[in-house]
C-alpha positions as CSV (number, residue, x, y, z in Angstrom):
1,X,0.1,0.3,-0.1
2,X,1.3,3.0,-1.6
3,X,-0.1,5.9,1.6
4,X,1.8,3.2,4.3
5,X,4.7,3.2,2.4
6,X,4.3,7.2,2.4
7,X,3.3,6.9,6.3
8,X,7.4,5.6,6.9
9,X,9.1,7.5,5.3
10,X,7.3,10.9,6.4
11,X,8.3,9.0,9.9
12,X,11.4,8.6,9.2
13,X,12.5,12.0,8.2
14,X,10.8,13.6,10.6
15,X,12.1,11.7,13.4
16,X,15.7,12.5,11.2
17,X,15.3,15.8,11.6
18,X,13.8,16.2,15.2
19,X,17.1,14.4,16.2
20,X,19.2,17.3,14.4
21,X,17.9,19.4,15.6
22,X,19.6,22.5,12.8
23,X,16.2,23.4,11.3
24,X,12.3,23.3,11.8
25,X,10.1,21.7,8.9
26,X,6.1,21.6,8.0
27,X,5.2,18.1,6.1
28,X,3.3,19.1,3.2
29,X,-0.5,18.0,3.7
30,X,-3.3,16.9,1.8
31,X,-0.8,14.2,0.3
32,X,1.8,15.6,0.1
33,X,6.0,13.5,0.6
34,X,8.1,17.2,1.0
35,X,8.6,18.5,4.1
36,X,9.7,23.2,4.1
37,X,11.9,22.6,5.9
38,X,13.1,26.3,7.3
39,X,17.0,25.9,7.8
40,X,18.4,29.3,10.4
41,X,18.5,32.7,9.1
42,X,22.4,32.8,8.5
43,X,21.7,29.9,5.9
44,X,22.1,30.4,2.2
45,X,20.1,27.1,0.5
46,X,20.7,28.2,-2.9
47,X,24.9,27.4,-1.6
48,X,23.6,24.3,1.4
49,X,22.3,21.9,-2.7
50,X,25.1,22.4,-4.1
51,X,27.0,21.7,-0.4
52,X,24.9,19.3,-0.2
53,X,24.9,16.8,-3.3
54,X,28.4,17.2,-3.4
55,X,27.8,15.1,-0.1
56,X,24.8,12.8,-2.4
57,X,22.2,14.6,-0.9
58,X,19.7,16.3,-3.1
59,X,17.9,19.8,-1.5
60,X,15.4,21.7,-3.2
61,X,16.7,25.4,-2.6
62,X,13.5,27.4,-1.5
63,X,13.5,30.5,-3.2
64,X,12.1,30.1,-6.0
65,X,8.9,29.5,-5.0
66,X,8.8,32.9,-3.6
67,X,8.0,36.5,-4.5
68,X,11.6,37.4,-6.0
69,X,12.2,40.6,-4.1
70,X,11.3,39.5,-1.0
71,X,12.5,35.3,-1.3
72,X,13.6,34.2,1.7
73,X,17.5,32.5,1.5
74,X,16.6,29.9,4.0
75,X,14.2,27.8,3.0
76,X,14.6,24.0,1.6
77,X,11.8,21.4,0.6
78,X,13.0,17.9,1.6
79,X,11.6,14.7,-0.9
80,X,10.6,11.3,0.1
81,X,9.1,10.0,-2.5
82,X,12.2,8.3,-4.7
83,X,13.8,7.5,-1.0
84,X,14.4,4.1,1.1
85,X,14.3,4.0,4.9
86,X,17.6,3.2,5.2
87,X,18.4,6.0,3.1
88,X,17.0,8.9,5.4
89,X,19.1,9.4,8.5
90,X,22.7,9.7,7.0
91,X,21.5,11.7,4.5
92,X,20.0,13.3,7.0
93,X,23.4,13.3,8.8
94,X,25.2,15.0,6.0
95,X,22.4,17.8,4.7
96,X,23.6,19.1,8.6
97,X,27.0,18.0,8.5
98,X,26.9,20.1,5.3
99,X,25.3,23.0,7.4
100,X,27.6,23.1,9.8
101,X,30.5,23.8,7.5
102,X,28.5,27.0,6.3
103,X,27.7,28.7,9.5
104,X,29.5,31.4,9.2
């Protein structure tokens, strides 16, 4: 059952994000398969996306979803529809390590 599978992925991702404690998040509702994440104010998610990709983690910088003149740079999106549950905790740990390296 797809719904149960996505429910498990959602739970694993939420647990991994909460364990790192670096960012806040809100889960997509209405059947979505992603989390919107708010990083620290100093974070530029465009740079984080580049760094994380080098470490094998893909995120989507959130600035493109806002008005260009007022787009916050510390938001990004994490999708869980195309990853196995056993890879999520390591991916979030890598993402958090990439973020820590960017901290001013």
